[in-house]
C-alpha positions as CSV (number, residue, x, y, z in Angstrom):
1,M,-0.2,-0.1,0.1
2,M,1.3,3.4,-0.9
3,Q,1.8,5.9,1.9
4,T,0.9,9.6,1.6
5,P,3.8,11.9,2.6
6,M,3.7,13.4,5.9
7,M,3.1,17.1,5.7
8,Q,2.2,19.6,8.5
9,S,-0.3,22.3,7.7
10,W,0.9,25.7,6.4
11,S,2.2,28.3,8.7
12,G,0.5,31.6,8.9
13,W,1.8,34.3,6.5
14,K,4.8,36.1,7.9
15,R,6.1,39.5,6.4
16,F,9.7,40.0,5.6
17,A,11.5,42.5,7.7
18,D,12.9,45.6,6.3
19,G,16.4,44.7,7.3
20,E,18.7,41.9,6.5
21,L,16.8,38.9,5.1
22,D,18.8,36.2,6.9
23,D,18.0,37.5,10.3
24,S,14.3,37.6,9.9
25,I,13.3,34.4,8.5
26,D,11.1,32.2,10.7
27,A,11.0,29.0,8.9
28,P,11.9,25.3,9.3
29,A,15.6,24.4,9.3
30,G,14.7,21.3,7.6
31,P,12.6,20.0,4.5
32,G,9.3,21.5,3.5
33,V,7.4,23.6,1.0
34,Y,7.6,27.4,0.9
35,E,5.6,30.3,-0.9
36,V,6.4,34.0,-1.2
37,R,3.7,36.5,-2.3
38,H,3.2,40.2,-2.6
39,T,1.1,41.3,0.2
40,V,-1.3,43.6,-1.7
41,S,-1.8,41.8,-5.0
42,G,-1.5,38.2,-3.8
43,R,1.0,37.5,-6.6
44,V,3.0,34.4,-6.0
45,L,6.7,35.2,-6.6
46,A,8.4,32.2,-5.3
47,F,7.1,28.7,-4.6
48,G,8.9,25.4,-4.2
49,H,10.4,22.7,-2.0
50,S,13.6,22.5,-0.2
51,N,15.9,20.4,2.1
52,H,16.4,23.5,4.2
53,V,13.4,25.9,3.9
54,A,15.0,28.8,6.0
55,K,18.2,28.7,4.0
56,T,16.3,28.8,0.6
57,I,14.1,31.5,1.6
58,G,16.9,33.5,2.9
59,D,18.8,33.0,-0.2
60,L,16.1,34.5,-2.4
61,R,17.0,38.1,-3.7
62,F,14.4,40.5,-4.7
63,G,14.6,43.4,-7.1
64,D,17.6,45.6,-6.7
65,E,18.6,44.2,-3.2
66,A,21.3,41.9,-5.0
67,G,23.8,43.5,-7.2
68,W,24.4,42.4,-10.8
69,F,27.2,39.9,-9.9
70,A,25.1,38.4,-7.2
71,G,22.2,38.1,-9.6
72,I,24.2,35.6,-11.7
73,F,24.3,33.3,-8.6
74,A,21.0,34.0,-6.8
75,R,17.5,34.0,-8.1
76,R,16.3,37.6,-8.3
77,L,12.6,38.2,-8.2
78,P,10.9,41.6,-9.4
79,V,9.7,43.5,-6.3
80,S,10.0,47.0,-5.3
81,R,10.4,46.5,-1.5
82,V,11.0,43.3,0.5
83,C,8.7,44.6,3.2
84,D,5.9,44.3,0.7
85,L,6.3,40.6,0.7
86,E,5.1,37.8,3.0
87,Y,5.9,34.1,3.1
88,R,4.5,30.8,4.4
89,T,6.0,27.5,4.9
90,C,4.9,23.9,5.5
91,A,7.4,21.4,7.2
92,T,7.7,17.9,5.9
93,Q,9.6,14.8,7.2
94,T,11.9,14.3,4.3
95,H,12.9,16.2,1.2
96,A,11.2,13.6,-0.9
97,D,7.9,14.3,1.0
98,A,8.4,18.0,0.3
99,K,8.9,17.5,-3.4
100,T,5.7,15.3,-3.5
101,A,3.7,17.9,-1.6
102,A,4.9,20.8,-3.8
103,Q,4.0,18.7,-7.0
104,R,0.6,18.0,-5.5
105,L,0.0,21.5,-4.6
106,L,0.9,22.8,-8.1
107,G,-1.6,20.2,-9.5
108,L,-4.3,21.3,-7.4
109,R,-3.6,25.0,-8.3
110,R,-3.6,24.1,-12.1
111,S,-6.9,22.3,-11.7
112,A,-8.4,25.2,-9.9
113,W,-7.2,27.7,-12.6
114,R,-8.5,25.4,-15.4
115,R,-12.0,25.2,-13.7
116,R,-12.1,28.9,-13.3
117,I,-11.2,29.4,-17.0
118,E,-13.9,26.8,-18.1
119,V,-16.5,28.5,-16.0
120,G,-15.6,31.8,-17.4
121,L,-15.8,30.6,-20.9
122,A,-19.2,28.8,-20.2
123,M,-20.7,32.0,-18.9
124,R,-19.7,33.9,-22.2
125,H,-21.8,31.5,-24.3
């Protein structure tokens, strides 16, 4: 019998501090799933799984925060101010569980968007 991955529930949304990112991350030091979004628009800027969620979130660079050279090595995301962002996390027991959970969540999101589009198209006719 196939076992479902053990996944805790999502944490509450937490805002990034204005200061240094590494000092302000309250996330698991182990495997899990993370999501970063813009607080006003709700636009998701980063989503994924990691073996060390706190480090992965801390390594994200937003807008002009990272210089050009650092941008070669770090993923830069288009945002005017880091304090306009919030993140949430979900701890898992293993990195494999985190990967499975992230894939499942992406599948659920795609299905929800597909249904929204289908309903919108059906309402036009």
